[in-house]
C-alpha positions, -999 to +999 in steps of 0.1 A: +070-295+083+063-264+062+044-232+078+013-218+067+018-184+053-006-163+051-006-121+040+011-092+067+007-059+068+036-044+080+035-016+103+074+010+109+070+037+126+111+053+120+128+089+115+131+099+079+165+085+075+183+081+040+195+049+039+166+024+058+150+021+036+177+001+016+176-014+053+146-020+054+139-038+020+176-063+023+163-079+062+135-092+040+159-099+012+181-116+033+149-140+045+144-142+004+110-123+015+090-115-009+073-077-009+048-069-022+037-039-025+052-010+001+040+022+006+062+053+026+047+088+041+047+110+072+026+097+099+000+106+122+031+122+149+046+155+134+089+138+123+080+105+125+079+086+091+054+050+085+066+028+056+034+003+052+046-036+039+025-059+028+046-096+025+029-132+028+051-150+055+045-172+084+038-159+119+069-177+133+091-155+105+070-125+106+082-119+147+114-125+137+115-101+108+101-074+128+121-084+155+152-077+124+140-042+116+137-030+156+171-036+160+176-004+137+182+026+151+162+049+134+130+023+135+115+032+169+084+005+166+078-023+140+040-039+142+027-067+124-011-073+110-035-097+094-061-080+067-087-086+099-070-064+119-072-037+095-090-016+072-070-010+035-068-001+005-050+007-031-053+037-054-042+030-095-044+059-127-055+048-159-053+070-191-071+065-214-077+074-255-106+106-249-117+089-281-125+067-265-149+078-237-176+097-261-173+073-288-177+032-262-212+038-238-191+004-228-163+026-207-194+052-193-208+019-179-176+002-165-164+039-145-201+036-131-205+005-121-165+004-110-175+039-087-138+050-104-134+087-106-129+113-136-091+130-124-093+143-156-095+150-195-081+163-219-083+161-265-059+135-264-065+115-229-085+104-200-075+095-164-091+077-144-085+066-106-097+036-083-095+037-047-102+005-030-090-035-027-065-049-053-093-071-069-113-038-077-082-025-091-075-057-109-111-057-122-111-024-135-078-034-152-094-070-169-121-047-176-107-016-200-071-035-210-092-045-240-099-005-243-058+005-249-048+012-214-023+040-226-007+041-190-017+021-156+000+030-117-004+006-090-003+029-050+012+002-027-014-010+006-023+019+025-039+000+055-051+020+091-054-008+128-090-011+135-076-010+168-062+021+188-029+011+177-004+023+215+024+045+198+012+079+193+011+079+233+039+059+234+060+090+215+039+118+228+050+108+260+086+096+252+091+132+233+074+150+266+047+169+253 
């Protein structure tokens, strides 16, 4: 029986130690699970880092992976959430030749309609920033591609949960704050 897969956003709260990312990604690799995106940053708690990982798996697989992740010594707590449980965004940057900005009315319309933001302009190029859902970023990419994109980069998913996360209270109690 093939289990239904869905997108899950994994939030992992950790100590900030060298090599942990490698061990966490190995957990997914051993189970032949492709990581769609990954982001690492500080969290809302001083001294605690947060990984946000996007994967497509069955819920049963997800529970097993979370169990393996939480066995890592530096991992404080790991959670998984569906898209309905989270508010999420991606961010991207486009580098495009400057002459197009002034000569192509269509590019100006694309920028305006997509709610992209011009970050910088100089003689050779301009840089656009766009934050939004993956589909919005991909649409803007498709619209700009015919004009020639000099460089493009996209972040991994960043997300917060709609419901309160108990991690902050748990860590404050643990740290004796």
